[in-house]
N, C-alpha and C positions, 0 to 999 in steps of 0.2 A: 831180504830180511831187513837191510838198512832202510829201504824205502818204506816198508811197513812200520818200522820203528819211528821214522821221521813223521809219518802220517799220524801215528798215535800221539806223539809229542805235540804236534800241531793242534790236534783236537783238544788235548788236555790244556794246553796253553790258552787256546781260544775260550774254553769253558772257564778257565781261571780269570781271564780278563773280563769276561761277561759277568760273572758272579760279583767280582770286585766292583765293577761299574754300577751294577744295580744296587749293591749295598751302599755305595757312596752317594749316588744320586737320589735313590729312593728313601734312604733312611738317615745316614749320618750328616751329609752336607746340608740339607735343608733345615736341620734342627740344631746345627752347631755342635755336634758331638765329635769326639776325637777317638783315636785308636792309639796303640803303641807303635813303636818303630818309626821308620822313615815316613810311613803314611801318616802317623800321628803328628810328626813335625810339619808335614805338608798341610794337613788340616788346620793345625794351630796357626801357621803363617797366613793361611787363607782367611781365617777368622779375624786376625789382627790387622791385616793389610787390605783385605777385600779384593786382592788380586786373584785372577783365575786359578783354580786349584790345579788344572792340568800343567800349568807352568811350573808350579812348585813340585809336582810329582817328578818332573824331569830334572829340575835343578837340584833338589835334595838328594835324589838317588845317584846323580852323576858321580860324586866322589866315591860312593860305595862300589859302583861299577868299575872304576879305575882300580880300586883296591882288589876287587874280585879278579880282574885280569892278571894282577901280580901274584895274588895268593892262591887262586884256584886254577883258572885257565882262561886263555883269550877266547876260546870257543864259548865257555860259560858266560863271559862278560858280553860277548856279542849277542848271544841269545837273550840274555837278561835285558840288555839295552833295547832290543826290538820289542820285548814284552812290555817294558815300561813305557816306551813310545806309543805302543798300541793302546795301553791303558789310558794314557794322557789324551789321546785322540778320542777314544770312546767316551771318557768323562766330559770332554768338551762338546762332543756332537750329540750323544745319546740323550734323549729327554725321557726321564722316568717320573711318573706321577708320585707324589708323596703318599706313601702307603698308610702311615698312621701318625698321630700326634702323641700317642702314649709313650712316655719316656722309657719305661721299662721295655716295651716291645721294640723300640728303636735301638736300645742298647744291645738287647739279646739278638734280634734277627739281623740287625745291621752288622753286628760282629760275626754272626754265623756266615753271612754271605761273604764278607770280606775275608774271613778265615778260609772259606771254601776256595776263594780266588787264590789266596796264597798257597794253599795246599795243592791245588791242581797245577799251579805254576811250578812248584818245587818237584812234583812228580814228573813234569815234563823236562826237568833239568835246568830250570831257570828260576829267577826270583822276580817278583814285582814289588818287593820291599827289601831294600838293601841293608837293613839293620843287622841281619844275621851275618852278612859278609863282614861288617865292622866287628861284630862279636868274635868271629873266627880270627880276624886280624889281631884284636886285642889279646885273645887267649894265647896266641903264639908269641906275643911281645911282652906280656906281663904274666903275673901269677894268677890272674883271673881265669875262671872257666868260661865257656861260651854262655852257659846259663847265668852266671854272675854278671857278665858284661851286658847281656840283654836286660836283666833286671835293673841294673844301675841306669842304663840308658832310658828305660821306660819310667823309672821313678823321677828322673830329672824332667821328662816331658810332662808328666802329670802334675808335678810341683809347679812348673811354669804355667800350665793351663789353669791351675787353681788360683794363681796370682793374677793372670791377665784376663781370664774369663770369669770363672766362679768355682767355688768349692763343689757345688752340686754338679756342675758339668764335669768336673774332674772325677768325681765319684762315679757318675754314670759312664764316663769314658773308660774308667778302670774295668767296669763290668763288660763293656764292649770288647776291651782287650782280652779279658779272660774267655769270652765267648769265641772270639776269633782264634785264639791260640789253641783252644780245645778242638775246634773244628779242623784247623790246620793239622794238628796232631793226628786226629782221626783219619783224615784223608791220606796223610803221609804214611802212617804206620798200619793202617787197615783196621778192620773190625776185630780181627783176631790178634790177640797179644800172645806172642810166643815166649815160652820159658825154656831156657836150657838147663838141663838137670845133669849134674855130675854125681856118679855113684861109686863109692869105694867100699868094697865088701869082700869078705872071704868067699862068699857065695856068688861071685860075679857071673859064672857060667850059667847058673840056674836063673839068676835075675835077667841075664841077656835073653835066655830062652823064653822067659815069661813075657818080656817086653815085645819081642819079635813075633812070637807064635800066638800069644793070647791077646796082646793089646794092639798088634798090627803096626808097631812103630819101628823106625829104623834106629840102629844103635851104632855108635862108633866106639871102638875099643882101643885104648891107649895102654902101652906097656910101661910099667913102673918097676924099677929095680930095687927100691927101698923106700922107707918112709918112717915118720915118727908120729905116733898117736897115743891113744889112751893106754895101750899096753907097752909103751916105750918104743925103742928102736926096733923096726922090723926089716931085716935085711932081705927078706924073701921077695922074689919076683911076683908081681900080681898084675891083674888086668883092671884098668879103670874104665868105667862105662860113661858114655855121654850120649844123651838123646834130647830131642827137641819136641815139645808138646805144646798145645794151646793152654792158656791160663786155666780153662775150665777142666782140663784133663789132669792137672798136676796132682790133685788130691787122690784120684783113682790110681795114678802111677805110684805114688808114695805108699798107698795102702797095699798094693801088690808087692812092693819091695819089702815092706815090713812083715808080710806073711812069710817070706823066705828068710829074711835076716833082719830082726828087729834092731840090731846094733849097727846096721849099715850107716855109713857117713854120707849124707845127701846134701848137696849144695845146689841152690837154685840161682839162675842168672837171668835177668831181664834181657830180652833180645829185641832190638828195634825193628829188624826186618830180616827176612830170609829169602834165599834164591837157590833154586836147584835142590838136589837131595830128595829124600823121601819125607816131606813135611806132612802131607796129607795121609790120613790113615789108609792103609791098603786093605783090600777085602780079605777076610780070613776064610779059609776053606776047611 
């Protein structure tokens, strides 16, 4: 099982490095476009100094790898270091013809390829852009969230690029960053977005039966000994239901619940990923 997992991780990491290399050499680098994160810093330094990009890919990410070894794990840091070295070698060696001169296409498709590279790498358990490691570090040391830290980091990059390169390049580079982040999110979280639904109702048994026997979904039952709601303090024991469905199935689930209990308290939670359990709909007999 471990051998198979290592093979899968190696394939994903290789795909990530390949996609990122094509995005850089075929789209962004020949046209002086930037991205966010550590890769954006590397591209900006290459434009300013005209030194080989592969050198900056290693140097810029090196501090983030050290932080990753301390904040996450040494195994993660070693795997990420190998991925970044491989990316630097590929960027230095691989020759990719310039695909297009259209700035919009460069920004969009260059970002998509780079985002695919980042997404595949993260799915393999490594990173080829260390800025998220820095964001995790800052979130643990300050009041900033990971998202806030990444946003501030990228705002600084694009502001510097507007000053040293041009405002137009900074604007197109922002579009590149959005394309890359959306593609990375898509590959990391998958095509199906899962929603966790918590249901509090006096008709919990009937709702559970409807979800399991008619919708074909799994349900977890929590025991509650009291609560406070619209009717005031309720000291009675009750069951609280929790199930996970795809985003497209939420409306159907809520409609079925409301048929049984129109006053049921329903809370939806966004879920980034799931593993195990009965996530897929089982066949109904």
